[in-house]
LUMZALUM-532891 format. One record per residue: residue in one letter; residue number from 0; x, y, z of N, C-alpha, C in turn. Coordinates in pm, 1 decimal, padded with zeros to 6 digits. Atoms other than C-alpha are relative to their C-alpha. Last residue first. Layout:
BEGIN
PT  sedren  lumlo        nu        nv        nw       cau       cav       caw        cu        cv        cw
PT       A    NUM         X         Y         Z         X         Y         Z         X         Y         Z
...
end
This chain:
BEGIN
PT  sedren  lumlo        nu        nv        nw       cau       cav       caw        cu        cv        cw
PT       A     81   00018.9  -00145.1   00028.3   01865.1   00477.1  -01538.5  -00097.3   00021.4  -00111.1
PT       A     80  -00019.3  -00033.3   00141.3   01837.1   00125.1  -01401.0  -00029.8   00146.8  -00023.8
PT       F     79  -00132.4  -00058.6   00022.2   01878.1   00094.5  -01024.7   00024.3   00040.7  -00144.8
PT       I     78  -00012.6  -00120.7  -00081.9   01511.1   00038.6  -00938.0   00131.2   00073.4  -00033.4
PT       R     77   00071.6  -00108.8   00064.1   01473.4  -00209.2  -01226.6   00016.4   00130.8   00077.1
PT       T     76  -00097.3  -00096.1   00052.7   01742.8  -00432.5  -01084.0  -00067.7   00119.6  -00062.5
PT       G     75  -00007.1  -00008.1   00144.6   01503.8  -00624.2  -00863.6   00100.4   00105.0  -00044.7
PT       M     74  -00039.8  -00132.1   00046.0   01543.9  -00721.1  -00503.1   00013.5  -00004.7  -00151.2
PT       A     73  -00086.9   00005.0   00118.0   01355.1  -01010.5  -00356.6   00033.5   00142.6  -00042.8
PT       P     72  -00033.5  -00130.3   00057.9   01191.7  -01070.0  -00021.4   00096.9  -00016.2  -00117.0
PT       S     71  -00110.2  -00064.6  -00071.0   01071.6  -01425.2   00023.8   00028.5   00135.4  -00063.2
PT       S     70  -00091.4  -00068.0   00091.2   00733.2  -01552.8  -00083.8   00105.4   00073.1   00081.5
PT       P     69   00010.2  -00145.7  -00001.9   00582.6  -01794.0   00164.4   00100.3   00063.9  -00095.5
PT       I     68  -00128.8  -00054.2  -00043.4   00572.5  -02155.8   00050.9  -00010.4   00152.2  -00001.3
PT       P     67  -00087.6  -00054.2   00104.9   00210.1  -02260.8   00027.2   00128.8   00054.5   00059.7
PT       P     66   00012.8  -00144.9   00020.4   00067.4  -02473.2   00308.9   00093.0   00048.4  -00110.7
PT       F     65  -00113.8  -00069.1  -00059.6   00047.0  -02851.5   00263.2  -00014.1   00149.5  -00026.5
PT       V     64  -00008.4   00032.3  -00142.0  -00272.9  -03049.4   00211.9   00121.8   00062.1   00067.2
PT       D     63  -00087.5   00112.9  -00029.8  -00345.2  -02884.6  -00123.7   00005.7  -00020.5   00150.6
PT       W     62  -00000.5   00039.8  -00140.5  -00590.1  -02645.5  -00289.8   00095.0  -00117.2   00018.2
PT       A     61   00012.0   00143.8  -00021.9  -00539.4  -02467.4  -00622.2   00004.6  -00026.5   00150.9
PT       H     60   00137.6   00034.3  -00034.7  -00609.5  -02095.6  -00660.4  -00023.4  -00149.2   00012.6
PT       D     59   00060.0   00030.9   00130.1  -00269.1  -02035.4  -00829.3  -00145.1  -00046.7   00015.2
PT       G     58   00009.0  -00119.8   00082.6  -00156.5  -01858.9  -00510.8  -00061.7  -00022.9  -00136.4
PT       H     57  -00125.6  -00055.2   00050.9  -00228.0  -02167.1  -00298.8  -00026.2   00119.8  -00090.7
PT       R     56   00014.8  -00052.7   00135.5  -00531.6  -02254.6  -00089.4   00128.9   00069.0  -00041.9
PT       F     55  -00046.1  -00137.3   00017.6  -00460.5  -02475.8   00211.7  -00016.8   00042.3  -00144.8
PT       F     54  -00036.4  -00028.5   00138.7  -00646.9  -02792.6   00314.4   00033.5   00148.1  -00011.4
PT       V     53   00002.2  -00141.9   00033.3  -00654.1  -02906.4   00677.7   00049.1   00015.3  -00142.9
PT       I     52  -00104.3  -00044.5   00092.6  -00745.2  -03269.5   00743.5  -00018.4   00148.9  -00025.3
PT       S     51   00009.2  -00143.5   00026.0  -00939.7  -03429.5   01029.9   00118.3   00041.8  -00086.2
PT       L     50  -00122.1  -00050.2   00061.6  -00997.5  -03804.7   01043.9  -00022.6   00146.3  -00034.0
PT       P     49   00005.8  -00126.6   00074.0  -01255.0  -03962.7   01274.5   00136.9   00041.6  -00053.4
PT       G     48   00048.7  -00113.2  -00079.1  -01224.3  -04329.8   01365.7  -00000.5   00127.3  -00081.8
PT       T     47  -00073.4  -00006.0  -00127.0  -01039.3  -04642.6   01245.1  -00045.1   00114.5   00090.2
PT       A     46   00025.7   00124.5  -00073.5  -01291.0  -04721.8   00970.2   00066.3   00002.3   00137.6
PT       M     45  -00070.3   00114.2   00057.7  -01274.0  -04357.4   00860.1  -00034.1  -00124.6   00082.4
PT       Q     44  -00001.0   00119.6  -00083.1  -01514.5  -04073.5   00931.7   00069.1  -00112.6  -00075.3
PT       G     43   00071.2   00113.6   00056.6  -01451.3  -03733.4   00782.3   00011.8  -00118.9   00093.1
PT       E     42  -00005.4   00123.3  -00077.0  -01348.5  -03395.3   00914.7  -00085.1  -00105.6  -00068.3
PT       L     41   00111.1   00091.6   00022.1  -01261.9  -03084.3   00720.3   00019.0  -00125.5   00083.6
PT       R     40  -00021.1   00123.7  -00075.8  -01042.6  -02786.0   00806.3  -00125.7  -00084.7  -00013.9
PT       V     39   00125.9   00064.1  -00036.3  -01041.2  -02517.7   00538.1   00035.6  -00127.5   00073.7
PT       Y     38  -00002.4   00142.0  -00031.8  -00753.9  -02277.3   00482.3  -00140.3  -00046.1   00035.6
PT       R     37   00125.8   00062.7  -00037.8  -00696.8  -01941.8   00319.6   00020.4  -00146.7   00033.0
PT       V     36   00023.4   00123.1   00075.6  -00352.6  -01783.0   00323.4  -00129.0  -00063.8   00050.7
PT       G     35   00140.3   00012.9   00037.3  -00379.1  -01433.5   00473.5  -00032.3  -00122.4  -00082.1
PT       S     34   00007.3   00015.5   00145.7  -00003.2  -01372.8   00469.8  -00144.2  -00012.0  -00048.1
PT       S     33   00000.9  -00132.1   00062.0  -00016.3  -01235.0   00825.9  -00010.4  -00006.9  -00152.0
PT       G     32  -00111.6  -00092.6  -00018.0  -00109.8  -01572.7   00966.9  -00015.6   00133.2  -00070.5
PT       F     31  -00114.1   00042.2  -00079.4  -00360.8  -01822.1   00826.5   00106.8   00108.9   00003.4
PT       R     30  -00123.7  -00045.7   00063.4  -00704.3  -01725.8   00704.3   00114.3  -00022.6   00098.2
PT       G     29  -00064.6  -00122.6  -00044.3  -01021.4  -01905.2   00798.6   00119.8   00036.7  -00083.7
PT       V     28  -00045.7  -00071.5   00118.6  -01266.1  -02190.7   00761.7   00065.2   00127.7   00049.1
PT       K     27  -00046.7  -00137.3  -00014.7  -01332.2  -02445.6   01037.3   00046.3   00054.2  -00134.3
PT       I     26  -00016.1  -00031.2  -00141.4  -01506.0  -02778.7   01087.5   00037.9   00146.3   00018.7
PT       V     25  -00089.3  -00114.6  -00013.7  -01643.5  -02844.5   00738.5   00002.0   00037.1   00147.5
PT       R     24   00054.1  -00122.6  -00058.5  -01798.4  -03190.4   00751.3   00106.7   00107.8   00004.3
PT       A     23  -00111.1  -00078.8  -00054.5  -01730.7  -03489.9   00526.9  -00060.6   00130.5   00050.6
PT       P     22  -00047.7  -00119.6   00070.4  -02034.6  -03712.4   00484.6   00126.1   00058.8   00063.9
PT       I     21  -00117.0  -00045.9  -00076.6  -02081.5  -04071.6   00604.8   00058.7   00122.2  -00071.8
PT       S     20   00014.0   00047.7  -00137.9  -02430.9  -04187.6   00498.2   00115.4   00044.7   00089.5
PT       R     19   00121.4  -00057.9  -00059.8  -02437.8  -03977.6   00182.5  -00013.9  -00040.4   00146.4
PT       T     18   00120.1   00060.0   00058.6  -02076.7  -04069.5   00107.2  -00121.3   00068.8   00063.5
PT       P     17   00130.1  -00011.6  -00066.3  -01745.3  -03895.1   00170.2  -00111.2  -00070.4  -00077.5
PT       A     16   00097.4   00087.6   00066.4  -01416.9  -04032.9   00036.6  -00137.7   00005.9   00065.7
PT       L     15   00102.0   00035.7  -00098.6  -01198.8  -03842.9   00289.6  -00107.4  -00093.0  -00055.3
PT       W     14  -00051.1   00026.3  -00134.9  -00867.5  -03802.8   00105.4  -00105.3  -00053.5   00096.7
PT       K     13  -00119.3   00085.4  -00003.1  -00961.0  -03831.2  -00263.1   00037.8  -00041.8   00142.1
PT       D     12   00037.1   00132.6   00050.3  -01317.1  -03696.6  -00247.1   00116.6  -00097.7   00009.9
PT       V     11   00087.3   00058.7  -00103.0  -01202.1  -03407.4  -00028.5  -00041.4  -00140.2  -00042.3
PT       L     10  -00084.1   00042.5  -00112.0  -00916.2  -03340.7  -00270.2  -00082.0  -00064.2   00111.4
PT       A      9  -00076.1   00117.8   00042.6  -01149.0  -03338.3  -00571.4   00088.3  -00051.5   00113.4
PT       R      8   00091.3   00114.9   00006.9  -01390.6  -03101.4  -00393.1   00074.3  -00127.8  -00038.7
PT       L      7   00023.2   00046.0  -00137.0  -01108.1  -02865.0  -00302.2  -00090.7  -00121.9   00000.5
PT       S      6   00107.7  -00066.7  -00071.6  -01009.3  -02838.4  -00666.4  -00013.5  -00057.7   00140.6
PT       I      5   00101.4   00095.1  -00042.5  -00670.9  -02954.1  -00790.5  -00105.5   00075.6   00080.0
PT       G      4   00019.7   00021.4  -00142.0  -00452.0  -02718.0  -00984.0  -00111.6  -00099.4   00027.6
PT       N      3  -00106.0   00086.5  -00050.3  -00332.3  -02740.7  -01344.0  -00019.9  -00035.5   00145.9
PT       G      2   00007.7   00130.9   00062.0  -00652.8  -02609.3  -01503.9   00106.9  -00096.7   00050.0
PT       D      1  -00062.2  -00000.2   00131.7  -00580.4  -02242.5  -01431.5  -00002.5  -00136.6  -00068.6
PT       M      0  -00106.6   00097.7   00003.9  -00823.4  -02212.6  -01146.6   00053.7  -00008.8  -00141.6
end
Protein backbone atom coordinates (compact mmCIF):
# COMPACT_ATOMS: atom_id res chain seq x y z
CA UNK A 1 0.00 0.00 0.00
CA UNK A 2 1.26 3.44 -0.81
CA UNK A 3 0.12 5.04 2.45
CA UNK A 4 -2.89 6.83 0.93
CA UNK A 5 -5.18 3.81 0.82
CA UNK A 6 -7.22 2.26 3.57
CA UNK A 7 -6.46 -1.26 4.73
CA UNK A 8 -9.12 -3.95 4.82
CA UNK A 9 -8.73 -4.24 8.59
CA UNK A 10 -9.39 -0.51 9.05
CA UNK A 11 -12.53 -0.71 6.90
CA UNK A 12 -13.82 -3.75 8.77
CA UNK A 13 -13.27 -1.93 12.07
CA UNK A 14 -15.04 1.16 10.70
CA UNK A 15 -18.07 -0.52 9.11
CA UNK A 16 -18.63 -3.65 11.22
CA UNK A 17 -16.94 -2.76 14.56
CA UNK A 18 -16.17 -6.37 15.47
CA UNK A 19 -15.51 -7.43 19.06
CA UNK A 20 -14.42 -10.71 20.64
CA UNK A 21 -18.02 -11.58 21.45
CA UNK A 22 -19.39 -10.39 18.07
CA UNK A 23 -16.70 -10.99 15.43
CA UNK A 24 -16.85 -10.20 11.73
CA UNK A 25 -16.79 -13.33 9.57
CA UNK A 26 -15.36 -13.77 6.08
CA UNK A 27 -18.19 -15.20 3.97
CA UNK A 28 -16.60 -15.24 0.53
CA UNK A 29 -13.31 -14.32 -1.17
CA UNK A 30 -12.89 -14.19 -4.92
CA UNK A 31 -12.25 -12.31 -8.12
CA UNK A 32 -14.85 -10.30 -9.97
CA UNK A 33 -15.45 -10.57 -13.72
CA UNK A 34 -12.86 -10.63 -16.47
CA UNK A 35 -10.86 -7.82 -14.83
CA UNK A 36 -9.97 -10.09 -11.90
CA UNK A 37 -10.74 -7.45 -9.26
CA UNK A 38 -10.42 -9.02 -5.82
CA UNK A 39 -13.28 -8.85 -3.37
CA UNK A 40 -14.05 -10.02 0.14
CA UNK A 41 -17.56 -10.41 1.52
CA UNK A 42 -17.75 -10.03 5.30
CA UNK A 43 -20.63 -10.35 7.71
CA UNK A 44 -21.06 -8.74 11.09
CA UNK A 45 -23.82 -8.51 13.64
CA UNK A 46 -25.56 -5.20 14.23
CA UNK A 47 -28.30 -4.32 16.73
CA UNK A 48 -30.86 -4.61 13.92
CA UNK A 49 -29.53 -7.97 12.65
CA UNK A 50 -26.77 -9.29 10.41
CA UNK A 51 -24.98 -6.92 8.04
CA UNK A 52 -23.06 -8.14 5.00
CA UNK A 53 -20.62 -5.87 3.15
CA UNK A 54 -18.48 -6.50 0.07
CA UNK A 55 -15.06 -4.82 -0.04
CA UNK A 56 -13.20 -4.40 -3.34
CA UNK A 57 -9.44 -4.09 -3.83
CA UNK A 58 -8.34 -1.22 -6.04
CA UNK A 59 -5.28 -0.87 -8.29
CA UNK A 60 -3.36 1.04 -5.61
CA UNK A 61 -3.88 -1.96 -3.27
CA UNK A 62 -6.38 -0.04 -1.15
CA UNK A 63 -9.76 -1.54 -0.22
CA UNK A 64 -13.13 0.20 -0.48
CA UNK A 65 -16.86 -0.56 -0.47
CA UNK A 66 -17.27 0.39 -4.12
CA UNK A 67 -15.68 -1.44 -7.07
CA UNK A 68 -12.83 0.22 -8.96
CA UNK A 69 -13.65 2.03 -12.17
CA UNK A 70 -12.65 -0.20 -15.07
CA UNK A 71 -9.93 1.19 -17.29
CA UNK A 72 -11.21 2.25 -20.68
CA UNK A 73 -9.36 1.72 -23.93
CA UNK A 74 -6.97 4.52 -24.75
CA UNK A 75 -4.91 5.35 -27.78
CA UNK A 76 -1.45 6.77 -27.46
CA UNK A 77 0.50 8.81 -29.96
CA UNK A 78 3.68 6.84 -29.48
CA UNK A 79 2.62 4.27 -32.11
CA UNK A 80 2.39 6.99 -34.77
CA UNK A 81 5.62 8.80 -33.94
CA UNK A 82 8.47 8.21 -36.36
